[in-house]
Every structure is written in structure tokens, then in C-alpha cells.
Steps between C-alpha positions, in 0.01 A plus 500: 500500500145405415335700225195571719723683750682711241377862487584704188394841369222469244718570196772262616240238591348512152844479342597207723191296418531584131856364499394178677209447266719567195757242614225241556351571160841482334569159653167355387557636149841332475370158602571233237414130478720269292535128434238234559400244761679218317842663478455733797325834546691823563363821650694828484431835667709818520511823701715811484598648837636858498787589733588138575818301437468141371664360814260677737200408283593131523576522871146629543368214286675247723317638802168509311539143372614360836204659680262333253656157555703468180827307524817702439712279274780734387558860603741692277347843545837669451506350149136580424352154548276320748354149473200402710260208485131451547503248788400142440179356634394142554364485145709752304870542436684824565572723200766771454448874474790712377518870586751726327566871532681747274554875525444775243429872530492493880241222524513125545310269269403185689385195303334198663463177303319194636577169327241232570588133462356303211143406586455783754253779438335796667263778394666789320328752727619320814860501378480866395346616826751312715804613304392864475401510867860408585669723243289802593636489855848602384574859600753761395677768702543484877201271544659254259834510681326427831302212349816362338682503834229289662486269197868403509527148639124467549397137551188329377205500736456148639203320351291215634649153442447365149307173516615223265532124491853361506498374140382836356757686709777265388400532135485878521848526653633251243361704212646820643834320536487384140432856380759679713637344817666828604164658579345219704628590846433871443144412405425258784720583798318646797157406367263287699331196353241258634575170328294184527617159389640176636803424715797345324729488805561652845851538640689690768739762360698660781247643743218509244272243344507487121192384309511418131193502277438205273546631145483257202741534211344631177509156338318352800203737474174370357427839342774737383446868433590647158853645496571359844865503612676164449605482866337538841589737781495345846315697767641486854367657820714573807256492789478795738610471864230338710391263223692192622186327630322551169802396295555178692146388416545537126571205275544440124186533288315693771317813382646829620424868458778730614559875491858621472728766353731432205860524616729333247511343154754275325473511122737206456346260752153633412389557860313790659494537878246669725571594860291546817236257373189435704178308442256724312188598689 
């Protein structure tokens, strides 16, 4: 129910708004910045939610995070833990945000910690405002139970395709694989990318045409990035139905720009596949 449509007696209304304002103030006062840009910045914020169990508080947070476009990486609300990620962009890597909840004296204490990658930065006020805006949405009592019910299993709101060139995309997936291969498919699957590059090959695979991007090995690159993974990840597009005419006109070393959805990843063969690919408009 929208706040503007909620009618309360004057005394209750004053009490309600006082409670909301107190929670917002408490969150801002708990905000802490740690680390540095070289080793990685960390931002931490905390709220206390009366009449709320840790599991329902985190179920609410899943719904809140999914609605704002955050990726849900690991949901263990029943054990007091939720891992989400700030989505990647064409120029910035994703970074993890851990949310934990514990119970004491009939209230849940919810702690959110954002861990930026080395070299990433943001304004303290921007981090504080975003984190507290999310944490302050957690409710207790019947309202919290209702919000938790809708938050269970909530999926991330689909975003516009991320635009990247094939080499940058390959390097990003390779670096994520090097760090922790188990999280790669969770991070990428179902996301749309618009990838430009050059054709390596075109082949028929069952009823679909398969197009591979030309990706040089690290030792073949004229310029290598610092801390780059020592291997490449091949990028493959399975063309959407109706793209036979387009596919048959492709040839090696021809420039392409395709939009598709990540479907599968092989950490051993170092290949990531996109499905339903079409020429980008």
C-alpha cells in the first residue's frame, strides 16, 4: 500500500513517521567506510528492525534488491545470509554485497557490506544513501511478513543489454573465472549483451547457426591489461531463428555486432555461449 493512501489517526501518524525517521537516522549513523581504493573499499550500514525474524528480513531484502536490478548470487535467508551483486556495466566490473541478519530482544539486526574491487570507487554519500534506502524498506510485524512472502524467489528486473567489445567481454569472463569459476554462470546467465567484434567462424549446429568471435590469446595481444587472466574465454553466439540469411553471409574477419542472452559457460574449455543472437540495431 502506498504511503500517500494510508490514513492514520493523528497520534498514530506522528508515531509512525517518527519511527520511520528514527530508522533512517540510525542507518545513516551506522554507516562506515573502510579500506582504500588500492586494496578495495568497503562500505557498511546497519539497521535494527523490531518484530522481524532474520529470515523474513532477508526475504524482504531479496525482493528489494531484485526490484532495483541487483543480481542475486546466493540466497541462504534461513541461515541469515544473502549475497547480491552490483551489476556489471560495459566499463565496470560487478562487486559483491553481503547482507546478514541476526536476532536479539525481538528485533533483527541487518548488516549490509559492499566490497568494491581494487581500483573501484564511489562517493561515500552515494553509497550511504543507496544502502540505507534499501535497508530502511525492511518492515516488521504483519507488513514485514507480507513483504517477505512477495520477496521469496524474486528475480532481478531485466536490464538493457550491456554493450561491450568481444575482447573486453572475454577478458572480464576470464578474470571472473580465475577468481571463482563457480560464480560465473550465476553472474552472467540470463543477461543480455550487445557484443561487437570480428567473426572467427560460422558453422551449422543442429538447426541453428553458431558464430564464434575472434578472440586473441593473451600472448598474442599487443597490449595486455595489468593482472589479466593467463587464458582467453571464447565467445560463441547461437543465432536466433530467422537469422539464416544473415548468418550465411558472414565470413571470417568480418565485423559483427550481435545482441544475445548468456545461456551456458564451460570453465574447463573456457567458452561462454549466448543464445537467440540477432544483429544489433
